[in-house]
C-alpha positions in Angstrom: 7.3 22.7 -9.0 6.8 24.9 -5.9 6.3 24.0 -2.3 2.7 25.0 -2.5 2.1 22.1 -5.0 3.6 19.6 -2.6 1.5 21.0 0.2 -1.5 20.6 -2.0 -0.6 17.0 -2.7 -0.3 16.4 1.0 -3.8 17.9 1.6 -5.2 15.7 -1.2 -3.5 12.5 0.0 -3.3 13.1 3.7 -4.7 9.7 4.4 -1.6 8.1 2.8 0.5 9.7 5.6 -2.0 8.6 8.2 -2.0 5.1 6.8 1.8 4.9 6.8 2.0 6.1 10.4 -0.7 3.6 11.4 1.2 0.7 9.7 4.5 1.7 11.3 3.0 2.0 14.7 1.2 -1.3 14.4 4.4 -3.0 13.5 6.1 -1.3 16.5 3.3 -2.4 18.8 3.7 -6.0 17.5 7.4 -5.9 18.2 6.7 -4.5 21.7 4.5 -7.4 22.4 6.6 -10.2 20.8 10.1 -9.1 21.8 11.7 -10.7 24.8 12.4 -8.2 27.6 16.0 -7.7 28.5 17.3 -6.4 31.9 20.6 -4.9 33.0 22.6 -4.9 36.2 25.5 -2.5 36.7 28.6 -2.5 38.9 31.2 0.3 39.0 34.9 -0.2 40.0 37.4 2.2 41.3 41.0 1.6 40.3 44.0 3.2 42.1 47.7 2.6 42.7 48.9 3.1 46.3 51.5 5.8 46.6 53.8 7.3 49.3 54.5 10.7 48.1 53.6 13.5 45.6 55.8 12.0 42.8 54.4 8.5 43.5 50.9 9.9 43.5 51.3 11.4 40.0 52.9 8.3 38.7 50.1 6.2 40.3 47.4 8.3 38.7 49.0 7.7 35.3 49.3 4.0 35.9 45.7 3.8 37.1 44.4 5.5 33.9 46.4 3.1 31.8 45.2 0.1 33.8 41.5 1.1 33.5 41.7 0.9 29.8 43.3 -2.6 30.0 40.7 -3.8 32.5 37.9 -3.3 30.0 39.3 -6.2 28.1 39.7 -8.2 31.3 36.1 -7.7 32.2 34.9 -9.1 28.9 37.6 -11.8 28.7 36.9 -15.6 28.5 39.0 -16.3 31.6 36.8 -14.2 33.8 33.7 -15.7 32.2 34.9 -19.2 32.9 35.3 -18.4 36.6 31.8 -16.9 36.7 30.3 -19.9 34.8 31.8 -22.2 37.4 28.7 -21.3 39.4 26.5 -24.1 38.2 23.4 -22.3 39.5 23.5 -19.9 36.6 23.0 -22.6 34.0 25.3 -20.9 31.5 28.6 -21.8 29.9 31.6 -19.4 29.6 30.6 -18.2 26.1 27.1 -17.4 27.2 28.3 -15.5 30.2 30.9 -13.6 28.1 28.2 -12.5 25.6 26.2 -11.0 28.4 29.0 -8.7 29.8 30.0 -5.3 28.4 32.3 -2.8 30.0 33.4 0.8 29.4 35.5 3.4 31.2 34.0 6.5 32.7 35.6 9.5 30.8 38.2 11.5 32.6 38.3 9.2 35.6 39.7 5.9 36.9 36.2 4.4 37.2 35.3 1.3 35.3 31.6 0.3 34.7 30.4 -3.2 33.8 26.9 -4.0 32.5 25.3 -7.4 32.5 22.4 -7.9 30.1 20.0 -10.9 30.4 16.4 -11.8 29.8 16.1 -12.8 33.5 16.4 -9.9 35.9 17.5 -12.3 38.8 20.2 -13.9 36.7 21.4 -10.6 35.5 22.0 -9.5 39.1 23.5 -12.8 40.0 26.1 -12.6 37.2 26.9 -9.0 38.2 27.5 -10.1 41.8 29.8 -12.9 40.7 31.5 -10.5 38.3 32.3 -8.1 41.1 33.9 -10.7 43.2 35.7 -12.6 40.4 37.1 -9.5 38.7 38.7 -8.1 41.9 40.2 -11.5 42.7 41.6 -11.8 39.1 43.1 -8.3 39.1 44.8 -8.9 42.5 46.3 -12.2 41.2 47.4 -10.5 37.9 48.9 -7.4 39.6 50.6 -9.3 42.5 54.2 -8.4 43.1 56.8 -11.0 42.2 57.3 -13.6 44.8 53.6 -13.7 45.9 53.5 -10.2 47.4 50.5 -7.9 47.6 48.9 -6.4 44.5 50.3 -3.1 43.2 46.9 -2.0 42.0 43.8 -1.6 44.2 40.4 -2.3 42.8 37.2 -1.6 44.8 33.5 -1.7 44.1 32.1 1.8 44.5 28.5 1.3 43.1 26.4 -1.8 42.7 25.9 -4.5 41.8 22.4 -3.0 41.1 19.5 -4.2 39.0 17.7 -1.8 36.7 14.1 -3.0 37.2 13.0 -1.3 33.9 13.8 -3.4 30.9 16.1 -1.8 28.3 14.2 -3.4 25.5 11.7 -3.2 24.3 10.8 0.4 25.1 7.2 0.7 24.0 6.8 4.5 24.2 10.1 5.2 22.4 9.4 2.6 19.8 5.9 3.9 19.1 7.2 7.5 18.8 10.0 6.5 16.5 7.6 4.4 14.4 5.2 7.3 14.2 8.0 9.6 13.1 9.3 7.1 10.5 5.7 6.6 9.2 5.2 10.3 8.9 8.4 10.7 6.9 7.7 7.6 4.8 4.1 8.8 4.1 5.3 12.3 3.2 8.1 10.9 0.9 5.7 8.5 -0.9 3.2 11.4 -1.4 5.9 13.7 -2.7 7.2 10.9 -5.0 3.7 10.2 -6.3 3.2 13.9 -7.0 6.4 14.1 -8.9 5.7 11.1 -11.2 2.0 12.0 -11.6 1.4 13.3 -15.1 -2.3 13.8 -14.8 -3.8 17.3 -15.1 -4.7 18.8 -11.8 -5.5 22.5 -12.6 -6.2 24.7 -15.6 -2.7 26.2 -15.5 -1.3 22.7 -16.1 -3.7 22.2 -19.0 -2.5 25.5 -20.6 1.0 24.1 -20.8 -0.2 21.6 -23.4 -1.4 24.4 -25.7 -4.4 22.5 -26.9 -6.7 25.4 -26.9 -8.4 28.0 -24.6 -9.7 27.0 -21.2 -13.4 27.2 -21.5 -14.4 26.5 -17.9 -14.4 24.2 -14.9 -17.4 22.1 -13.7 -17.5 20.9 -10.1 -18.0 17.3 -9.3 -21.3 16.6 -7.7 -21.8 13.3 -5.8 -25.4 13.2 -7.0 -24.2 13.0 -10.7 -24.3 9.2 -10.8 -28.0 9.3 -9.8 -28.9 12.6 -11.5 -26.4 13.3 -14.3 -28.6 16.0 -15.9 -29.1 19.5 -14.5 -32.9 19.9 -14.2 -35.2 22.5 -12.9 -34.6 21.4 -9.3 -30.9 22.1 -9.6 -31.0 25.1 -11.9 -29.5 27.4 -9.2 -26.7 25.0 -8.2 -23.0 25.7 -8.6 -22.8 23.1 -11.3 -25.6 24.7 -13.3 -23.9 28.1 -13.1 -20.6 26.6 -14.2 -22.4 25.0 -17.2 -23.9 28.4 -18.1 -20.5 29.9 -17.9 -19.2 27.2 -20.3 -22.0 28.0 -22.7 -21.1 31.7 -22.6 -17.5 31.1 -23.1 -18.2 28.8 -26.1 -20.2 31.7 -27.7 -17.3 34.1 -27.1 -14.6 31.9 -28.6 -16.4 30.9 -31.8 -14.5 32.9 -34.5 -16.8 31.5 -37.3 -20.5 32.4 -37.2 -21.2 29.1 -39.0 -19.5 27.0 -36.3 -22.6 25.0 -35.3 -21.3 21.4 -35.0 -19.4 20.8 -31.7 -17.9 17.4 -30.8 -17.3 16.6 -27.1 -14.6 14.1 -26.2 -12.0 13.2 -23.6 -8.6 11.5 -23.5 -9.7 8.4 -21.6 -13.1 7.1 -20.3 -14.8 8.3 -17.1 -13.8 11.9 -17.4 -17.3 13.3 -17.6 -17.6 14.0 -21.4 -21.1 12.5 -21.8 -22.6 14.3 -18.9 -20.9 17.6 -20.0 -22.2 17.2 -23.5 -25.8 16.4 -22.3 -25.9 19.3 -19.9 -24.3 21.7 -22.4 -27.1 20.8 -24.8 -29.7 21.5 -22.2 -28.2 24.9 -21.4 -28.2 25.9 -25.0 -31.8 24.8 -25.4 -32.8 26.8 -22.3 -31.2 29.9 -24.0 -33.8 29.5 -26.8 -31.5 27.7 -29.3 -32.6 24.8 -31.4 -30.3 22.0 -30.2 -29.7 18.4 -31.1 -27.4 16.1 -29.2 -26.0 13.1 -31.1 -24.8 9.9 -29.4 -21.9 8.9 -31.6 -20.3 6.7 -29.0 -21.5 3.6 -30.8 -19.4 1.2 -28.7 -20.6 2.3 -25.2 -23.6 4.7 -25.7 -24.8 6.6 -22.6 -27.2 9.3 -23.7 -30.3 7.2 -23.9 -29.9 6.2 -20.3 -29.2 9.8 -19.2 -32.2 11.2 -20.9 -34.4 8.2 -20.1 -35.4 7.6 -23.7 -35.6 4.6 -26.0 -32.3 3.9 -27.6 -33.0 0.9 -29.8 -33.2 3.0 -33.0 -30.8 5.9 -33.7 -27.8 7.0 -35.5 -26.6 3.6 -36.6 -29.9 2.8 -38.2 -29.9 6.0 -40.1 -26.3 5.4 -41.4 -27.2 1.9 -42.5 -30.4 3.0 -44.2 -32.8 1.2 -41.9 -34.5 4.4 -40.7 -34.9 8.0 -41.6 -33.4 10.8 -39.6 -36.7 12.4 -38.7 -38.1 9.1 -37.3 -35.3 8.6 -34.8 -35.0 12.1 -33.5 -36.7 12.3 -30.1 -37.8 15.6 -28.5 -36.8 16.0 -24.8 -38.1 18.4 -22.2 -40.0 21.6 -22.5 -37.3 23.3 -24.5 -36.3 22.9 -28.2 -33.9 20.0 -27.6 -33.8 16.7 -29.5 -31.8 13.6 -28.8 -30.4 11.3 -31.5 -29.5 8.1 -29.6 -26.8 5.7 -31.0 -29.2 3.0 -32.0 -28.2 -0.6 -32.8 -24.6 -1.5 -31.8 -22.6 -2.0 -35.1 -19.7 -4.3 -35.9 -17.8 -1.5 -37.8 -18.3 1.8 -35.8 -15.2 3.6 -37.2 -16.2 2.9 -40.8 -19.8 4.1 -40.2 -18.7 7.3 -38.4 -16.3 8.1 -41.2 -18.7 7.4 -44.1 -20.3 9.8 -46.4 -23.7 8.9 -44.8 -22.4 10.4 -41.5 -21.3 13.6 -43.3 -24.8 13.8 -44.8 -26.5 13.3 -41.5 -24.4 16.1 -39.9 -25.3 18.5 -42.8 -29.0 17.7 -42.4 -28.8 18.3 -38.7 -27.0 21.5 -39.2 -29.8 22.7 -41.5 -32.5 21.7 -38.9 -30.9 23.0 -35.7 -28.9 26.0 -34.5 -26.4 23.8 -32.6 -25.4 20.2 -33.1 -23.5 18.6 -30.1 -21.9 15.2 -30.7 -20.9 12.9 -27.9 -18.0 11.0 -29.3 -15.8 8.2 -27.7 -12.5 9.0 -25.9 -9.5 9.8 -28.1 -6.9 7.3 -26.9 -8.7 3.9 -26.8 -10.3 4.0 -30.3 -10.1 6.0 -33.6 -13.8 6.8 -33.7 -13.3 10.1 -32.0 -10.8 11.4 -34.5 -13.0 10.4 -37.4 -16.0 12.4 -36.1 -14.0 15.3 -34.8 -12.6 15.9 -38.3 -16.2 16.5 -39.5 -17.1 18.9 -36.7 -16.6 22.7 -36.6 -14.8 22.4 -33.3 -14.0 19.9 -30.5 -14.4 20.3 -26.8 -11.9 18.3 -24.8 -13.1 17.3 -21.3 -10.3 16.7 -18.8 -10.9 15.3 -15.3 -8.8 16.9 -12.6 
């Protein structure tokens, strides 16, 4: 299965991809509206150890680097959070304050950055300000020399506290772009998966792999077929009419037996276009000067009477049951030598009637009267009627919708 087949599947089902993108972006838009906005305030500390010489400076830099890593834990500790929460104006307890604080070291430096995240921008800044003061005080007390001397480590605020006025979440543009990308990927994946598991026939090459017989032709779908299923004089120059003429020509070229006059037309399942193909093929043979009869052997759901706009109360069923003669139910149609044999009364035992000796006799009589007998039979899979009639025909045309 080549890449061109997947591209073809995407072209056929492009709206799946668009729908997936639309759904994903709609969900992202809903989240953007419903999510609570969260703001951050940042404060950056500089950590150093006072020194008196070159050797002390080197040792101090190593000590500062070590201290910075330890101070990340101090910034997010419960002890520091309790001192900040002592400010009753915040309306938070120590656990809530602690959950709002995060810290990290600035790589290859002795800088320490703390971030306070809150749904209230004012409270986020207030906590950051309290954090800056409380952290320096706590470090000085922890690093104080024995006996109450001065701190061996110096901590200073070098940036902030500063409020980021743009909320960190939600980010509408980013969320919509990510949702659109995910929708695109999801829609493409669904389309590709649908194409992989799709076993329907989509081209004549795929049909040839089943080795059911020669490919006789392709007939384009016309949106007007539901209202005008038959190709008349007004549409004689249409693409569809030309494709039907090509089908007629190909049928003449593949008949290996000159006596192959009876052709059954069927499909695998309903709604594949077999009845309209059979009717129009009969018209094309009649226009070519052949004596043609088309028989509606689809006794369960007949369609030819409605297509040709003729009376269908009497027909094949009545002939098979002995209620009418063959000549009395044959109805000429159009200006050419075409006759239609409708299905007639709906029977209780269609399979038995179609497989009876009376049916074989009717077909022989039609073969003597006409050059070509075309039988519209039911689909193959739902019922056994088609197989019964096809066995009595000289050849069977299988119509496949793709």
